[in-house]
N, C-alpha and C positions, 0 to 999 in steps of 0.2 A: 950777540944777535941770535945765534943758534939756540942759546939757552932760553932766550925770550920766546922764540917760536915753539920750542919744546914745551914750555910752560903752558902756552895757549892751547897747544894740542892736547896736553894732559887734562886741561880743564874742560875741553869740548867733549871728550870721550864719554864722561858720565851723562852729559846732556843728550848726546846722540843715542846712547843706550836707553835713556828714559823715554825719548821720543819713540824709539822702536818698540819698547814695551807698551807704551800708550797705544800705538797703532795696532799692535797685536791684540791688546785688550779690546779695542774697538771692533776689530775683525771677529774676535771670539764672541764678543757680546752680540754682534750682528748675526753670527751663525746660530747662537743659542736662541735668539728671538725668532729666526726663520724656522728652526727646528720646532719651537713651540707652536708657531703658526701652522706648520705642516702637520704636527700632531693633532691640533684642534680641527684642522680641515679633514684629516683622515677619520677622526672620531665622528665628525658631523656626517661624513659620507657613509660611514658604517651605520649610523643611526638612521639616516634616510633610507639606506638599503634595507634595513630590517623592517622599517615601516612599510616599504613597498612589498616585501615578502609577506608580511602579515595581511596587508590589504588584498594581495593577490590570492592568498589562501581563503580569505573571507568571500571574495567574489567567486572563487572556484566552488566553495561549498554551497553558496547560494544558487549558482548555476546547476550544480548537481541536484540540489533539492527541487529546483524548478523542473528539471528534466524528469525526476522521479514522479512529481505530481502530474506532469503531462502524460507520462506513460500510464499512471494509474487511471487517469481520466479516460484515456483511449481504451484501456482494458475494460473499464466499466461500461463505456459506450458500446463496445463490441459485445459485451455480455448482455446488455439490455436489448441490443438489436437481435441477438440470437435466441433470446428467451421466448418461451411459448407465448403466444398472443393471449390477451385477455378476451374471453369469449362472450362476456356479457353477464346478465343477471342470473343468479341461481334460481332454478325452478322452485317455486314455493317459498323463496326467501324475499327479503326486502329489495326494493329496486336499486339500492346502492351497493349491493353485494357484487363481488367480482369472482369469476371462476377461471382457474387455470387447470387445464385438463391434461392428463397423461394417459395414453392408450394402454389398456390393460395387457394387450399382447406384447407390448414393449416392456412394461414394468415387471411382468410375471410370466413364468412358464405355465403351460396348461395345468390347471388344478393346483398351482403352487401359491404360496403366500410369502415367499422370500424374494426380495427385490433382486432383479438381474443387474448386471453392470450397466447396461443401457438404461434401465429404469432409474438407477442411482444418478446417472448423468443427467437425466431429464429432471429429476427432483432437485439436483444441485442448481440447475438453471432457475427453477422456480424459487428456490431459497434465496438466490442472489437478488432476484426481482423483489421478493418480499422485504429483504433487508434494506434495499435501496429506495423502495417506493412505499412500502406498507409497514414499516417498522412500528411495533406496538399494537398492531391490529389483531383482533381475535380471528382465529382460523378454524374452519371445520374441514376435516379430511373425510370426504364421502366416497365410499366404494360402491360400484355397480357391476352387475353381471348381465349376461344374456339370459334368455328365458329357458334354456335347455336344463332339465333337471340333472342334478349331480348323479353320476353313476360310479366311476372308478374311485372317486374321493368322498363318496357319501358317508362312509364310516368315519372319516376324519372331520368333515365339516357339517354334516347333517343336511344342509340345504344352501341355496345360493345366498340367502341373507347372511348366514354365518360366515360364508366364504368372503363375501364383500366386506364384512366387518373386519375380518382378520387381515385382509389386504390393506384396508384403510389404516388399520392400526400399525402395520409394518411401515407404511409411508410416514405416518405421524412420528413414530419412534426414530426413524432415520432423520427426519427434520429436526427433532429435538437434539439428536446427537451432533447436528451441524450448527447448533446455536439458536434455533428457534425456541423460545421459552415454552416449557411444557404447560405453564399455567395459562397460555394463550391459545392452546390447541385442544381439540377433542376429535374423536373419530365417530363416524356413523356408517352403517351399512344399509343399503337400500335394495340389494339384490337386483332382480330384473325390473323393478319399477322405474319409471321415467326412461323407458327404452329409447334408443336412437333409431335411425333409419335402417340400420343393419345390426346383425349380432356382433360383428367386429367392433362397430362404433359403440355399441351398448356396453361392451367390456371396457371399463375405464375407472380411473380414480380422479376425482375432482378436488382441487384445493380451493375452497371457498373462503375468500377474504371478506369478512363480515363488516358491513358498514357501521353497525351498532354493537 
């Protein structure tokens, strides 16, 4: 009897071991499948995250560009607001001409033909106006003086007409150096002709934007 029981027991041992191995295999297979699923999920999350990062960078760049455009527009508006006003038609010119005036006492020292810092600042404003509103237009830079004859500087400039030409030329050359094409500009000197209400107002340089 004992021998019979022992025989059954010996035959069952391999079966139990086989069952155990099968169960372990199933468990291992399940673990591997889960790991694969987890790996795929992680890869997908990483891909989605990278897409979000790329999109965020694109939106950030667009926002930055929009802000720069807005700032440029505001700066241009401020420049135009502070630019010297258009004073009307040029005397003796066609009705469509426009004149931007710089006071001579601001632009030059007494008897001088070199632009002052304040004069350059005024010309810079006019240049910005020309570039934004009158790009491609022909321009005359006209110099004017008061009626007082030259005394201290007579040996240098001979007369008021020559002084006015030299001042106009100084403004024209400065405009050219700042990007206004030289083939669109020319200088003229009118001396004390076309005087204004006072000697101070008569001393001036006019930037005439020609209609034709």
